[in-house]
N, C-alpha and C positions, 0 to 999 in steps of 0.2 A: 504494500500500500504506500509505503514511503520511499518509493523508487523514483528515479528520474529517467526520462526517455533519452534518446540519442542526442537531442538538442539541449539537454540539461534542464528541461522543464519538468515540473511536478504535476501530478493529476489534479490536486486542489488548485494549483496555480492556473492550469489550462482552463478548468471549469470557471474559476472566478474571472479570468481575463475575458471570457466570452459571456459572462452573465448567466451561466447555467446553474441557477440556485438549487434546483432539485438534485442535480448531479453532485453539487457540493455537499448537500445534506446527506446523501447516500454515502459519499466518501468519508465524511466526518463521523457518521453513525457507525461505519465499518472500522473506524479506528485510525483514519489518516491523521497525521500530525498537522495541526492547524497552522503552525508556524514553520513548516518545512520550507527551506529556501532553495530556489533554483540556482543554477551556476552563476547568476549575476547577483545573488544574495536577496532576491525579491521573494517575499512571502505572497500568499494568495491575497492578503489584505492590501499589500502595496499595489498589486496588479489591479484589484477591483477599484482601488482609489483612483488610479490613473484613468481608468475607463469610466468613472462616475457611476458604477453599479452599486447604488445605495443599498438595495435589498441584499446583494451579495455581501457587502460590508457588514451589514447588521447580522447576518447569519454567522459570519466568521467571528465577529466580536462577541456574539452570544455564546459561541463555542470556545471562547477564551483566547482569541488571537491577540497578540501583543500590539498595541497601537504604537509602541516605541521601537519596534524592530526596524533596524536600518539595513539597507542593501550594501553592496560592496563599495558604493560611493558615499556611504554614511548618510543616505537620504531616507527619511521616514515617510509613511503614508501621508502624514500631515504636510510635510515639506513638499512632496510631489503634488498634492492637491492644491496647495497654495500657489506653487509655481505655475500651475496650469489654469489658475483662476476658477477652480471648481469650488464655489462657495458652499454648496450643500455638502459636499464631501468633507470640506474643512470642518463644518459644524458637527458632522457625525464623528469625526476623529476627535475633535476637541471635547465633545460630549462624553467621550469614554476616557478622558484623562490624559491625552497625549501631551507631553511636555518635554520630554528628553529623547534619548535614543538608546537602543541596546544593540550591540553587535552580535 
């Protein structure tokens, strides 16, 4: 469940990046690690934040995703959402306590 494909992507990351909330729930219910990072250090929450998939973000946050997880460039979901002007995404991240970052 916590494997990466040939491109370094994770199953939860692929599902979140394309807004497949039902698939994400199945993966998480089956035991997929919510904060598993791809080869670029991006978690499913980071990918959902960039794509503005608020429902995906909420599912991940409810499953315990870290709002402060940082990618290989030390960018968090909040930072990426802010840089892309995604105000709703920023509110979701801030509402869950984002304030620092974790490597």
